[in-house]
C-alpha positions in Angstrom: -11.4 69.0 90.5 -10.0 67.1 87.2 -8.2 63.9 88.7 -5.2 62.6 86.8 -5.6 59.2 84.9 -2.6 57.9 86.9 -3.8 58.4 90.0 -6.2 54.9 89.5 -5.3 51.6 89.5 -5.9 49.1 86.1 -7.7 47.1 89.0 -9.8 50.2 89.9 -10.6 50.8 86.6 -11.3 47.5 86.0 -13.5 47.0 88.6 -15.3 50.5 88.0 -16.0 49.2 84.5 -17.1 45.8 84.7 -20.0 47.3 87.3 -20.5 49.7 84.7 -20.9 46.4 83.1 -23.4 44.9 85.0 -26.0 48.4 85.4 -25.9 48.3 81.5 -27.0 44.4 81.1 -29.4 45.0 84.2 -30.8 47.9 81.2 -32.2 44.8 79.7 -33.7 43.1 82.6 -36.0 45.6 84.2 -37.0 45.7 80.3 -37.5 42.4 79.0 -40.8 41.2 78.8 -40.0 37.9 80.1 -38.2 39.5 83.3 -40.1 43.2 83.5 -42.4 42.0 86.1 -40.2 41.4 88.4 -38.4 44.2 88.3 -41.1 45.8 87.9 -40.8 48.7 90.9 -37.2 50.1 89.6 -37.6 53.6 87.2 -36.4 52.7 84.1 -35.3 56.7 82.9 -34.0 57.3 86.3 -31.6 53.4 85.9 -30.4 55.2 82.6 -30.0 58.4 84.1 -27.8 56.5 87.2 -25.3 54.7 85.2 -25.3 58.0 81.9 -24.1 59.8 85.0 -21.5 57.4 85.8 -20.6 57.6 82.5 -19.7 61.3 83.4 -18.0 61.1 86.2 -16.0 58.0 84.7 -15.6 59.9 81.6 -13.9 62.8 83.1 -11.7 61.4 85.3 -9.8 59.0 82.8 -9.6 61.9 80.4 -12.3 61.9 77.7 -11.8 58.5 76.6 -13.5 58.7 72.7 -15.5 55.3 73.6 -17.6 57.2 76.6 -18.7 59.0 73.7 -20.2 55.6 71.7 -21.6 54.3 75.0 -23.6 57.4 75.8 -25.1 57.4 72.3 -26.3 53.9 72.2 -27.7 54.1 75.9 -29.6 57.5 74.8 -30.1 56.3 71.8 -31.7 52.6 74.0 -33.7 55.0 76.3 -35.4 56.6 73.4 -36.8 53.6 72.2 -37.8 52.6 75.3 -39.4 55.9 75.5 -42.3 54.6 72.4 -44.5 52.8 74.5 -46.2 50.6 72.6 -44.2 50.5 69.2 -41.4 50.3 71.6 -38.9 47.6 69.6 -37.5 45.2 72.0 -35.0 43.7 69.4 -33.8 46.9 68.5 -33.3 48.0 72.1 -31.1 44.8 73.4 -28.9 45.6 70.5 -27.8 48.8 71.7 -27.7 47.8 74.6 -25.2 44.7 74.4 -23.2 47.6 72.1 -23.5 50.3 74.9 -22.0 47.3 77.6 -19.1 45.5 74.7 -18.5 49.2 74.2 -17.2 49.4 77.9 -14.7 46.5 77.3 -12.7 48.6 74.5 -12.1 51.7 77.6 -8.4 51.7 78.6 -7.7 50.2 81.7 -3.9 51.7 80.9 
């Protein structure tokens, strides 16, 4: 079923954006060399998958805003960087995650 954007309050959309940002920024904590030991039980690819699924649903509900494409692309690139294993560049990963999180703010709430 496709929902129309008007069926959701501005507050509901703002809260969902905030939750999405928190989940995106959590991707930093679970991979950061200084904090990752605290989150060693978290499956990083599954965390990415959960966010990308949430984005997919949000995308359909909001009638496909272009910002979701940018966020998804940056998250996919961050996951690819993480997947490099031993040659993983945390700084590049961090830039992509922060950029994806910032992009969430651009999704219109009205």
